[in-house]
N, CA and C of each residue as an Amber inpcrd file, in Angstrom:
protein
   630
  94.8460000 -26.8430000 -10.2810000  95.3700000 -27.6400000 -11.4020000
  96.3330000 -28.6870000 -10.8690000  96.1910000 -29.9290000 -11.3420000
  97.0100000 -31.0180000 -10.8510000  98.3430000 -31.1310000 -11.5670000
  99.0590000 -32.1800000 -11.2190000 100.3880000 -32.4430000 -11.7590000
 100.2960000 -33.3620000 -12.9720000 101.0390000 -33.0180000 -14.0270000
 101.1100000 -33.8520000 -15.2280000 102.5610000 -33.9590000 -15.6720000
 102.9530000 -35.1300000 -16.1170000 104.3070000 -35.3050000 -16.6540000
 104.3900000 -36.6280000 -17.3960000 105.4610000 -36.7670000 -18.2060000
 105.7610000 -37.9980000 -18.9280000 107.2490000 -38.2910000 -18.7420000
 107.5770000 -39.4860000 -18.2790000 108.9670000 -39.8570000 -18.0480000
 109.1960000 -41.3000000 -18.4910000 110.4760000 -41.6800000 -18.5500000
 110.8600000 -43.0310000 -18.9580000 111.8020000 -43.6240000 -17.9260000
 111.5520000 -44.8600000 -17.5470000 112.5150000 -45.6580000 -16.7850000
 113.1980000 -46.5840000 -17.7720000 114.5010000 -46.3790000 -17.9790000
 115.2530000 -47.1740000 -18.9460000 116.2770000 -48.0380000 -18.2200000
 116.5060000 -49.2210000 -18.7480000 117.4850000 -50.1510000 -18.2060000
 118.6320000 -50.2670000 -19.1940000 119.8630000 -50.2460000 -18.6940000
 121.0020000 -50.3950000 -19.5900000 122.1130000 -49.4290000 -19.2710000
 122.9200000 -49.1230000 -20.2820000 124.0630000 -48.2460000 -20.1060000
 123.7410000 -46.8080000 -20.4780000 124.3380000 -45.8820000 -19.7630000
 124.1150000 -44.4650000 -20.0290000 124.5540000 -44.0930000 -21.4430000
 125.6760000 -44.6240000 -21.8940000 126.1780000 -44.2670000 -23.2240000
 125.1690000 -44.6380000 -24.3070000 124.5370000 -45.7800000 -24.1670000
 123.5500000 -46.2100000 -25.1660000 122.3260000 -45.2950000 -25.1610000
 121.8900000 -44.9250000 -23.9700000 120.7220000 -44.0500000 -23.8710000
 121.0360000 -42.6760000 -24.4540000 122.2080000 -42.1500000 -24.1410000
 122.6070000 -40.8460000 -24.6890000 122.6920000 -40.9110000 -26.2110000
 123.1610000 -42.0240000 -26.7270000 123.2840000 -42.1590000 -28.1850000
 121.9200000 -42.0610000 -28.8490000 120.9150000 -42.7260000 -28.2790000
 119.5710000 -42.6580000 -28.8550000 119.0590000 -41.2250000 -28.8300000
 119.1860000 -40.5590000 -27.6920000 118.7040000 -39.1880000 -27.5680000
 119.3920000 -38.2750000 -28.5830000 120.6970000 -38.4540000 -28.7460000
 121.4450000 -37.6250000 -29.6840000 121.0360000 -37.9230000 -31.1250000
 120.8650000 -39.2010000 -31.4330000 120.5150000 -39.5890000 -32.8020000
 119.1690000 -39.0130000 -33.2370000 118.2200000 -38.9240000 -32.3070000
 116.8830000 -38.4260000 -32.6700000 116.7190000 -36.9460000 -32.3310000
 117.7820000 -36.3120000 -31.8290000 117.7300000 -34.8800000 -31.5630000
 116.7900000 -34.4890000 -30.4430000 116.7600000 -35.2930000 -29.3710000
 115.8640000 -35.0210000 -28.2500000 116.6440000 -34.4890000 -27.0610000
 116.2130000 -33.3680000 -26.5290000 116.8140000 -32.8270000 -25.3160000
 116.1580000 -33.4910000 -24.1110000 116.9740000 -33.8990000 -23.1440000
 116.4370000 -34.5990000 -21.9850000 117.4150000 -34.5290000 -20.8300000
 116.8940000 -34.7400000 -19.6300000 117.7260000 -34.9990000 -18.4630000
 117.7140000 -36.4990000 -18.2110000 118.8910000 -37.0440000 -17.9260000
 119.0210000 -38.4660000 -17.6230000 119.6720000 -38.5920000 -16.2540000
 118.9940000 -39.2580000 -15.3320000 119.4620000 -39.3600000 -13.9570000
 119.4420000 -40.8090000 -13.5040000 120.4970000 -41.2280000 -12.8430000
 120.5470000 -42.5890000 -12.3100000 119.5720000 -42.7230000 -11.1420000
 118.7240000 -43.7550000 -11.1880000 117.7600000 -43.9840000 -10.1180000
 117.9490000 -45.3490000  -9.4610000 118.9330000 -46.0980000  -9.9000000
 119.2630000 -47.4100000  -9.3750000 120.3370000 -48.0050000 -10.2570000
 120.8770000 -49.1450000  -9.8780000 121.9360000 -49.7570000 -10.6660000
 121.4430000 -50.0790000 -12.0770000 122.0640000 -49.4520000 -13.0770000
 121.7020000 -49.6150000 -14.4840000 120.2480000 -49.2450000 -14.7460000
 119.7190000 -48.3540000 -13.9240000 118.3560000 -47.8440000 -14.0790000
 118.4300000 -46.3290000 -14.2050000 117.7410000 -45.7930000 -15.1980000
 117.8650000 -44.3690000 -15.5170000 116.4970000 -43.7280000 -15.7180000
 116.3430000 -42.5530000 -15.1560000 115.1830000 -41.7170000 -15.4680000
 115.5310000 -40.8910000 -16.6890000 114.7500000 -41.0180000 -17.7400000
 114.9320000 -40.2240000 -18.9510000 113.7250000 -39.2940000 -19.0440000
 113.9950000 -37.9880000 -18.9890000 112.9110000 -37.0020000 -18.9240000
 113.0760000 -36.0280000 -20.0820000 112.3640000 -36.2520000 -21.1860000
 112.5090000 -35.3790000 -22.3550000 111.8660000 -34.0110000 -22.1210000
 112.3770000 -33.0160000 -22.8280000 111.7740000 -31.6880000 -22.7760000
 110.3770000 -31.7330000 -23.3820000 109.4600000 -31.0150000 -22.7440000
 108.0880000 -30.9680000 -23.2380000 107.9930000 -30.1180000 -24.5060000
 106.9880000 -30.4140000 -25.3100000 106.7030000 -29.5700000 -26.4590000
 106.2590000 -28.1980000 -25.9700000 106.6240000 -27.1680000 -26.7100000
 106.2440000 -25.8190000 -26.3030000 104.7320000 -25.6400000 -26.3280000
 104.0830000 -26.2500000 -27.3010000 102.6210000 -26.1870000 -27.3640000
 102.0490000 -27.4450000 -26.7060000 101.2650000 -27.2400000 -25.6810000
 100.6290000 -28.3600000 -25.0070000 101.3950000 -28.8840000 -23.8140000
 102.7150000 -28.6630000 -23.7690000 103.4960000 -29.0950000 -22.6240000
 103.5920000 -30.6000000 -22.4480000 103.4810000 -31.3560000 -23.5490000
 103.5100000 -32.8150000 -23.4830000 104.8280000 -33.3260000 -24.0500000
 105.3860000 -34.3500000 -23.4170000 106.6200000 -34.9670000 -23.9030000
 106.2940000 -36.3380000 -24.4860000 106.6320000 -36.5550000 -25.7280000
 106.4040000 -37.8500000 -26.3600000 107.4490000 -38.8420000 -25.8490000
 106.9990000 -39.9210000 -25.2190000 107.9440000 -40.8480000 -24.5970000
 107.8790000 -42.2660000 -25.1640000 106.7430000 -42.6780000 -25.6950000
 106.6140000 -44.0760000 -26.1180000 107.5440000 -44.4260000 -27.2740000
 107.5650000 -43.6080000 -28.3140000 108.4540000 -43.8830000 -29.4500000
 109.9130000 -43.8580000 -29.0110000 110.2430000 -42.9120000 -28.1340000
 111.6220000 -42.7950000 -27.6570000 112.0140000 -44.0290000 -26.8490000
 111.1220000 -44.4770000 -25.9830000 111.4150000 -45.6670000 -25.1740000
 111.6350000 -46.8870000 -26.0560000 110.8460000 -47.0190000 -27.1150000
 111.0090000 -48.1730000 -27.9900000 112.3510000 -48.1520000 -28.7050000
 112.8010000 -46.9690000 -29.0980000 114.1250000 -46.8600000 -29.7090000
 115.2250000 -47.2230000 -28.7150000 115.0430000 -46.8070000 -27.4730000
 116.0300000 -47.1370000 -26.4390000 116.1130000 -48.6510000 -26.2360000
 114.9570000 -49.3300000 -26.2150000 114.9840000 -50.7770000 -26.0050000
 115.6710000 -51.5130000 -27.1500000 115.5720000 -50.9670000 -28.3520000
 116.2280000 -51.6210000 -29.4890000 117.7460000 -51.5780000 -29.3590000
 118.2720000 -50.4960000 -28.7730000 119.7240000 -50.3750000 -28.6410000
 120.2360000 -51.0610000 -27.3820000 119.5330000 -50.8980000 -26.2820000
 119.9920000 -51.4930000 -25.0200000 119.6750000 -52.9820000 -24.9190000
 118.6790000 -53.4320000 -25.6990000 118.1790000 -54.8070000 -25.6010000
 117.6620000 -55.1020000 -24.1990000 117.1730000 -54.0610000 -23.5550000
 116.5790000 -54.1620000 -22.2290000 115.2110000 -53.4800000 -22.2650000
 114.3190000 -53.8140000 -21.3280000 113.0040000 -53.1620000 -21.3200000
 113.0860000 -51.7210000 -20.8400000 112.0400000 -50.9940000 -21.1160000
 111.8840000 -49.6220000 -20.6210000 110.4070000 -49.4170000 -20.3150000
 110.1160000 -48.5090000 -19.4030000 108.7370000 -48.2120000 -19.0270000
 108.4780000 -46.7260000 -19.1980000 107.3920000 -46.3880000 -19.8430000
 106.9810000 -44.9910000 -19.9390000 105.8760000 -44.7340000 -18.9230000
 105.9590000 -43.5850000 -18.2680000 104.9630000 -43.1750000 -17.2900000
 104.2810000 -41.9070000 -17.7850000 102.9740000 -41.8810000 -17.6500000
 102.1920000 -40.7130000 -18.0460000 101.2080000 -40.4160000 -16.9210000
 101.4170000 -39.2920000 -16.2470000 100.5290000 -38.8550000 -15.1710000
  99.7570000 -37.6420000 -15.6670000  98.4420000 -37.6710000 -15.4960000
  97.6100000 -36.5760000 -15.9900000  96.8350000 -35.9250000 -14.8640000
  97.1090000 -34.6620000 -14.6360000  96.3300000 -33.7970000 -13.7530000
  96.1120000 -34.4180000 -12.3670000  97.0970000 -35.1650000 -11.8880000
  97.0390000 -35.8260000 -10.5750000  95.8980000 -36.8280000 -10.4540000
  95.2090000 -37.1330000 -11.5680000  93.9910000 -37.9290000 -11.5130000
  94.1850000 -39.3820000 -11.9360000  95.0520000 -39.6290000 -12.8980000
  95.1900000 -40.9670000 -13.4700000  96.6020000 -41.1060000 -14.0120000
  97.1030000 -42.3350000 -14.0480000  98.4350000 -42.5720000 -14.5900000
  98.4430000 -43.8800000 -15.3770000  99.3920000 -43.9530000 -16.2900000
  99.6400000 -45.2020000 -17.0090000 101.1210000 -45.5210000 -16.9200000
 101.4180000 -46.8100000 -17.0170000 102.8010000 -47.2840000 -17.0710000
 102.8530000 -48.3350000 -18.1620000 103.5870000 -48.0420000 -19.2290000
 103.6200000 -48.9300000 -20.3920000 105.0090000 -49.5380000 -20.5250000
 105.0710000 -50.8610000 -20.4790000 106.3370000 -51.5690000 -20.6280000
 106.6140000 -51.7800000 -22.1120000 107.8230000 -51.4410000 -22.5290000
 108.2490000 -51.6420000 -23.9140000 109.4380000 -52.6000000 -23.9330000
 109.4950000 -53.4570000 -24.9260000 110.5970000 -54.3950000 -25.0830000
 110.7730000 -54.6930000 -26.5610000 112.0310000 -54.7180000 -27.0060000
 112.2980000 -55.0490000 -28.3970000 111.6580000 -54.1180000 -29.3860000
 111.4760000 -52.8500000 -28.9990000 110.9380000 -51.8660000 -29.9200000
 109.4310000 -51.8460000 -30.0330000 108.7190000 -52.5030000 -29.1130000
 107.2690000 -52.4850000 -29.1810000 106.6570000 -52.5680000 -27.7880000
 105.3750000 -52.1970000 -27.7170000 104.6730000 -52.2430000 -26.4410000
 104.4570000 -53.6870000 -26.0130000 104.7590000 -53.9710000 -24.7360000
 104.6120000 -55.3250000 -24.2190000 103.5240000 -55.4360000 -23.1580000
 103.2350000 -54.3560000 -22.4570000 102.2460000 -54.4100000 -21.3730000
 101.8530000 -52.9860000 -21.0170000 100.5700000 -52.8010000 -20.6770000
 100.1290000 -51.4720000 -20.2570000  99.3130000 -51.5560000 -18.9730000
  99.6460000 -50.6720000 -18.0720000  98.9270000 -50.5170000 -16.8160000
  98.2360000 -49.1640000 -16.7950000  96.9940000 -49.1230000 -16.3460000
  96.2580000 -47.8720000 -16.1470000  95.7150000 -47.8910000 -14.7240000
  95.9180000 -46.8060000 -14.0160000  95.5570000 -46.7920000 -12.6000000
  94.0600000 -46.8100000 -12.3630000  93.2690000 -46.2980000 -13.3080000
  91.8200000 -46.2690000 -13.1160000  91.1140000 -46.3180000 -14.4620000
  90.5480000 -47.4770000 -14.7960000  89.8080000 -47.6120000 -16.0490000
  88.5690000 -46.7190000 -16.0520000  88.0600000 -46.3920000 -14.8620000
  86.8470000 -45.5820000 -14.7740000  87.0520000 -44.1250000 -15.1140000
  88.3120000 -43.7120000 -15.3010000  88.5920000 -42.3260000 -15.6900000
  88.4010000 -42.2270000 -17.2040000  87.3420000 -41.5610000 -17.6320000
  87.0350000 -41.4540000 -19.0550000  86.7020000 -40.0140000 -19.4130000
  86.8010000 -39.7100000 -20.6960000  86.3860000 -38.4100000 -21.2080000
  85.3290000 -38.6400000 -22.2960000  84.4340000 -37.6940000 -22.4180000
  83.3740000 -37.7910000 -23.4100000  83.7670000 -37.0450000 -24.6820000
  83.4460000 -37.6330000 -25.8130000  83.6020000 -36.9130000 -27.0740000
  82.7010000 -37.5530000 -28.1200000  82.6840000 -36.9790000 -29.3140000
  81.8140000 -37.4590000 -30.3840000  82.6650000 -38.0180000 -31.5120000
  82.2740000 -39.2010000 -31.9980000  83.0350000 -39.8260000 -33.0770000
  82.6570000 -39.2140000 -34.4230000  83.1890000 -39.7910000 -35.5140000
  82.9690000 -39.2300000 -36.8490000  81.5100000 -39.2880000 -37.2750000
  80.7490000 -40.1880000 -36.6500000  79.3130000 -40.2980000 -36.9690000
  78.4580000 -39.5150000 -36.0030000  79.0900000 -38.6380000 -35.2240000
  78.3940000 -37.7730000 -34.2670000  77.7320000 -38.5670000 -33.1380000
  78.3240000 -39.7130000 -32.8020000  77.8460000 -40.4900000 -31.6670000
  78.6800000 -40.1510000 -30.4370000  78.0280000 -39.9270000 -29.3280000
  78.7520000 -39.6410000 -28.1020000  79.3540000 -40.9450000 -27.5650000
  80.6420000 -40.9190000 -27.2540000  81.3360000 -42.0980000 -26.7400000
  82.2230000 -41.6890000 -25.5770000  82.7740000 -42.6910000 -24.9010000
  83.6820000 -42.4690000 -23.7930000  85.0530000 -43.0250000 -24.1560000
  86.0990000 -42.2930000 -23.8420000  87.4610000 -42.7450000 -24.1290000
  88.2160000 -42.9010000 -22.8240000  88.7620000 -44.0950000 -22.6010000
  89.5890000 -44.3300000 -21.4340000  90.9590000 -43.6930000 -21.5980000
  91.7220000 -43.6530000 -20.5100000  93.0440000 -43.0210000 -20.5550000
  93.9950000 -43.7630000 -21.4940000  93.7260000 -45.0480000 -21.7320000
  94.5660000 -45.8150000 -22.6490000  94.0580000 -45.7770000 -24.0780000
  93.0160000 -44.9590000 -24.3320000  92.4860000 -44.8270000 -25.6810000
  91.3660000 -45.7830000 -26.0160000  91.0270000 -46.6940000 -25.0990000
  89.9340000 -47.6220000 -25.3500000  88.6030000 -46.8730000 -25.4070000
  87.7710000 -47.1940000 -26.3990000  86.4880000 -46.5200000 -26.5830000
  85.3630000 -47.3670000 -25.9820000  84.4810000 -46.6970000 -25.2510000
  83.3320000 -47.3620000 -24.6290000  82.0620000 -46.6080000 -25.0050000
  80.9410000 -47.3220000 -25.1490000  79.6620000 -46.6240000 -25.3580000
  79.2510000 -45.9040000 -24.0850000  78.4780000 -44.8370000 -24.2460000
  78.0700000 -44.0300000 -23.0960000  77.2710000 -44.8490000 -22.0890000
  76.4870000 -45.7970000 -22.5840000  75.6520000 -46.5750000 -21.6750000
  76.3580000 -47.8020000 -21.0980000  77.6500000 -47.9610000 -21.3920000
  78.4040000 -49.0950000 -20.8440000  79.8230000 -48.6600000 -20.4910000
  79.9470000 -47.7580000 -19.5190000  81.2770000 -47.2800000 -19.1300000
  82.0780000 -48.3940000 -18.4610000  83.3930000 -48.2790000 -18.4600000
  84.2160000 -49.3220000 -17.8300000  84.0770000 -49.2770000 -16.3160000
  84.3270000 -50.3810000 -15.6430000  84.2830000 -50.3780000 -14.1800000
  85.4910000 -49.6210000 -13.6280000  85.3520000 -49.0250000 -12.4550000
  86.4980000 -48.3420000 -11.8590000  87.5530000 -49.3440000 -11.4130000
  88.7480000 -48.8390000 -11.1990000  89.8400000 -49.7000000 -10.7550000
  90.9070000 -49.8420000 -11.8200000  92.0360000 -50.4400000 -11.4500000
  93.1680000 -50.5260000 -12.3830000  93.0170000 -51.6500000 -13.3970000
  93.8110000 -51.5670000 -14.4480000  93.9760000 -52.6660000 -15.3960000
  95.4670000 -52.8930000 -15.5850000  95.8440000 -54.1390000 -15.8370000
  97.2590000 -54.4560000 -16.0360000  98.0780000 -54.3880000 -14.7680000
  97.4430000 -54.5360000 -13.5990000  98.1280000 -54.3230000 -12.3180000
  98.7930000 -55.6010000 -11.8050000  99.6210000 -56.2040000 -12.6320000
 100.3320000 -57.4300000 -12.2800000 101.7260000 -57.0740000 -11.7700000
 101.9890000 -57.2290000 -10.4800000 103.3190000 -56.8550000  -9.9700000
 104.4370000 -57.6860000 -10.5740000 104.1210000 -58.9060000 -11.0370000
 105.1500000 -59.7370000 -11.6380000 105.7250000 -59.1580000 -12.9120000
 104.9550000 -58.3180000 -13.5940000 105.4460000 -57.6790000 -14.8180000
 106.4620000 -56.6000000 -14.4930000 106.2100000 -55.8630000 -13.4160000
 107.0430000 -54.7090000 -13.0970000 108.2060000 -55.0290000 -12.1700000
 108.1000000 -56.0920000 -11.3830000 109.1330000 -56.4130000 -10.4040000
 110.5350000 -56.5370000 -11.0080000 110.7120000 -57.1600000 -12.2080000
 112.0600000 -57.2790000 -12.7580000 112.7070000 -55.9360000 -13.1080000
 111.9200000 -54.8750000 -13.1390000 112.4690000 -53.5630000 -13.4680000
 113.0690000 -52.8770000 -12.2460000 112.8440000 -53.4370000 -11.0770000
 113.3880000 -52.8620000  -9.8600000 114.8060000 -53.3270000  -9.6050000
 115.3390000 -52.9610000  -8.4540000 116.6880000 -53.3600000  -8.0680000
 116.6400000 -53.9200000  -6.6400000 117.5750000 -54.8180000  -6.3540000
 117.6590000 -55.3530000  -5.0040000 116.4250000 -56.1490000  -4.6210000
 116.0910000 -56.0610000  -3.3400000 114.9520000 -56.8040000  -2.7990000
 113.6730000 -56.0140000  -3.0350000 113.0750000 -56.2130000  -4.1850000
 111.8410000 -55.5070000  -4.5350000 110.7320000 -55.9000000  -3.5630000
 109.9830000 -54.9210000  -3.1180000 108.8460000 -55.1440000  -2.2180000
 107.6380000 -55.5190000  -3.0670000 107.4880000 -56.8130000  -3.3620000
 106.4250000 -57.2340000  -4.2720000 105.0390000 -57.0420000  -3.6630000
 104.9380000 -57.1870000  -2.3500000 103.6480000 -56.9600000  -1.6960000
 103.2720000 -55.4900000  -1.7940000 104.2320000 -54.6230000  -1.4690000
 103.9850000 -53.1910000  -1.5730000 103.7520000 -52.7490000  -3.0030000
 104.4290000 -53.3970000  -3.9440000 104.2550000 -53.0640000  -5.3560000
 102.8350000 -53.3870000  -5.8060000 102.3500000 -54.5680000  -5.4370000
 100.9890000 -54.9280000  -5.7980000  99.9740000 -53.9690000  -5.2020000
 100.1830000 -53.6060000  -3.9390000  99.2620000 -52.6730000  -3.2810000
  99.2910000 -51.3140000  -3.9700000 100.4860000 -50.8390000  -4.3460000
 100.5980000 -49.5370000  -5.0060000  99.9200000 -49.5610000  -6.3750000
 100.0770000 -50.6440000  -7.1050000  99.4320000 -50.7580000  -8.4140000
  97.9120000 -50.7710000  -8.2870000  97.4310000 -51.3060000  -7.1850000
  95.9830000 -51.3320000  -6.9590000  95.4650000 -50.0320000  -6.3510000
  96.3740000 -49.1230000  -6.0380000  95.9530000 -47.8490000  -5.4630000
  95.7350000 -47.9080000  -3.9720000  96.2660000 -48.9350000  -3.3160000
  96.1150000 -49.0780000  -1.8710000  97.2810000 -48.3920000  -1.1880000
  97.2790000 -47.0550000  -1.2890000  98.3710000 -46.2260000  -0.7870000
  97.8380000 -45.3590000   0.3440000  98.5520000 -45.2600000   1.4780000
  98.0910000 -44.3800000   2.5600000  97.9130000 -42.9520000   2.0700000
  96.8150000 -42.3290000   2.4640000  96.4890000 -41.0000000   1.9570000
  97.0930000 -39.8810000   2.7990000  97.5970000 -40.2020000   3.9890000
  98.2040000 -39.1840000   4.8480000  97.2960000 -37.9770000   5.0310000
  96.0270000 -38.2470000   5.2300000  95.0830000 -37.1610000   5.4800000
  94.5340000 -36.4870000   4.2490000  95.0230000 -36.8660000   3.0620000
  94.5180000 -36.2640000   1.8320000  93.1370000 -36.8390000   1.5130000
  92.2560000 -36.0450000   0.8880000  90.9100000 -36.5360000   0.5900000
  90.8710000 -37.5600000  -0.5390000  91.9180000 -37.6280000  -1.3460000
  91.9390000 -38.6020000  -2.4380000  93.3750000 -38.9530000  -2.7740000
  93.5540000 -40.0260000  -3.5010000  94.8850000 -40.4560000  -3.9010000
  95.3080000 -39.7160000  -5.1620000  96.3860000 -38.9570000  -5.0750000
  96.9120000 -38.2700000  -6.2440000  97.7590000 -39.2530000  -7.0530000
  97.6450000 -39.1650000  -8.3710000  98.3310000 -40.1200000  -9.2380000
  99.8410000 -40.0820000  -9.0550000 100.4040000 -38.9110000  -8.8370000
 101.8560000 -38.8250000  -8.6510000 102.2930000 -39.4940000  -7.3570000
 101.4150000 -39.5010000  -6.3390000 101.7330000 -40.1950000  -5.0860000
 101.6990000 -41.7040000  -5.2970000 100.7450000 -42.1670000  -6.0680000
 100.6870000 -43.5890000  -6.4030000 101.9130000 -43.9890000  -7.2110000
 102.3030000 -43.1540000  -8.1600000 103.5030000 -43.4240000  -8.9620000
 104.7300000 -43.5320000  -8.0600000 104.8630000 -42.6090000  -7.1290000
 105.9960000 -42.6350000  -6.1980000 106.0040000 -43.9390000  -5.3940000
 104.8290000 -44.3800000  -4.9400000 104.7490000 -45.6120000  -4.1590000
 105.1760000 -46.8220000  -4.9910000 104.8240000 -46.8390000  -6.2680000
 105.2490000 -47.9150000  -7.1610000 106.7600000 -47.9440000  -7.2790000
 107.3620000 -46.7850000  -7.4790000 108.8150000 -46.7030000  -7.6400000
 109.5460000 -47.0650000  -6.3600000 109.0040000 -46.6450000  -5.2270000
 109.6360000 -46.9800000  -3.9520000 109.5980000 -48.4850000  -3.7080000
 108.5070000 -49.1420000  -4.0960000 108.4250000 -50.5870000  -3.9490000
 109.4470000 -51.2940000  -4.8500000 109.7860000 -50.6650000  -5.9710000
 110.8060000 -51.1970000  -6.8750000 112.2220000 -50.8700000  -6.4030000
 112.3200000 -50.1640000  -5.2850000 113.6050000 -49.7490000  -4.6960000
 114.3660000 -48.7990000  -5.6230000 113.6200000 -47.9520000  -6.3070000
 114.2020000 -46.9470000  -7.1900000 114.0120000 -45.5690000  -6.5850000
 114.8930000 -44.6480000  -6.9550000 114.7770000 -43.2540000  -6.5160000
 113.6080000 -42.6210000  -7.2720000 112.5190000 -42.2500000  -6.5890000
 111.3460000 -41.7710000  -7.3100000 111.4340000 -40.3340000  -7.8080000
 112.2650000 -39.5190000  -7.1950000 112.2360000 -38.0800000  -7.4890000
 112.4250000 -37.7550000  -8.9680000 113.4800000 -38.2680000  -9.6470000
 113.6720000 -37.8820000 -11.0470000 112.5700000 -38.3660000 -11.9870000
 111.8570000 -39.4290000 -11.6050000 110.8290000 -39.9980000 -12.4760000
 109.4490000 -39.4120000 -12.2410000 109.3140000 -38.5760000 -11.2140000
 108.0010000 -38.0100000 -10.8860000 107.9830000 -36.5030000 -11.0630000
 108.8370000 -36.0170000 -11.9700000 108.8830000 -34.5880000 -12.2820000
 109.0700000 -34.3980000 -13.7800000 108.4430000 -33.3750000 -14.3490000
 108.6770000 -33.0810000 -15.7640000 110.0380000 -32.4070000 -15.9610000
 110.4490000 -32.3070000 -17.2020000 111.7320000 -31.6900000 -17.5570000
 111.8760000 -30.3140000 -16.9210000 110.8160000 -29.5100000 -16.9960000
 110.8820000 -28.1300000 -16.5320000 111.0890000 -28.0180000 -15.0230000
 110.7840000 -29.0880000 -14.2860000 110.9100000 -29.0600000 -12.8310000
 112.0060000 -29.9840000 -12.3260000 112.9320000 -30.3640000 -13.1890000
 114.0130000 -31.2620000 -12.7830000 114.8390000 -30.6440000 -11.6660000
 115.1570000 -31.4410000 -10.6410000 116.0180000 -30.9860000  -9.5540000
 117.4710000 -31.0680000 -10.0240000 118.0390000 -29.9300000 -10.3830000
 119.3970000 -29.9290000 -10.9120000 120.4360000 -30.2270000  -9.8410000
 120.0630000 -30.0900000  -8.5550000 120.9860000 -30.3880000  -7.4690000
 120.8100000 -31.8020000  -6.9310000 120.0760000 -32.6120000  -7.6720000
 119.8720000 -34.0040000  -7.2570000 121.2040000 -34.7420000  -7.2320000
 121.3310000 -35.6950000  -6.3270000 122.5260000 -36.5400000  -6.2370000
 122.1080000 -37.9810000  -6.4990000 122.6830000 -38.6150000  -7.5570000
 123.6440000 -38.0770000  -8.5160000 123.0140000 -37.0230000  -9.4290000
 123.8650000 -36.1660000  -9.9660000 123.3880000 -35.0490000 -10.7700000
 122.7960000 -35.5260000 -12.0930000 121.7410000 -34.8860000 -12.5570000
 121.1870000 -35.2270000 -13.8670000 122.1810000 -34.8980000 -14.9830000
 122.1940000 -35.7390000 -15.9890000 123.0010000 -35.4890000 -17.1850000
 122.0980000 -34.7850000 -18.1900000 122.5230000 -33.6080000 -18.6320000
 121.7130000 -32.8370000 -19.5710000 122.1730000 -33.1740000 -20.9870000
 121.3440000 -33.8790000 -21.7160000 121.6530000 -34.2580000 -23.0960000
 120.9480000 -33.2860000 -24.0180000 121.7270000 -32.6250000 -24.8520000
 121.2000000 -31.6360000 -25.7850000 121.3980000 -32.1160000 -27.2100000
 120.4670000 -31.7490000 -28.1050000 120.6800000 -32.0640000 -29.5230000
 121.9380000 -31.3720000 -30.0270000 122.5700000 -31.9670000 -31.0070000
 123.7710000 -31.3730000 -31.5780000 123.4430000 -29.9760000 -32.1000000
 124.2820000 -29.0320000 -31.7060000 124.0640000 -27.6400000 -32.1110000
 123.1400000 -26.9000000 -31.2020000 122.5720000 -27.5880000 -30.1760000
 121.6360000 -26.9610000 -29.2520000 122.3110000 -26.2720000 -28.0950000
């Protein structure tokens, strides 16, 4: 079984991010990953083990007036990175459009669904490879001297495999974050696997009364 998680890269002040989490009653770990850059890792739902991040990220952008990115890694196979700004989705990246699942629609027609929810007919599947892989969109979210060449390569999946038979999505995610000069560890782990001894230490935000 592969690795799955949902995390948020938020830009802005810690106090503003904590306020949003408290207002909506969401438990999360918040860890600094760069100057004014924060990993926000909400607790997963007990059923399904999934953490809803898109709505939360949009609320954060409304208060901070800064962008935020949600990351969704599924079973080490595919990942998405969705940029949010001003309370709405602004850009979406998917590491592999060719990753699809089969299901039947309301008319009992077999169709294919991409990781971003796009529907394709069975006889016309999407081509493999990434979509939305523009490093210029993601570069402003980094800090310092962002490695734009490395960022573009990571978005395209051109990551050294170190002897592995295939590229794991979490490894690609880590390469993207490293190119942005951000600390990848807090953003590449789910709430349940947070490194509590990380430096700087994660801030544990609990709902009131929790």
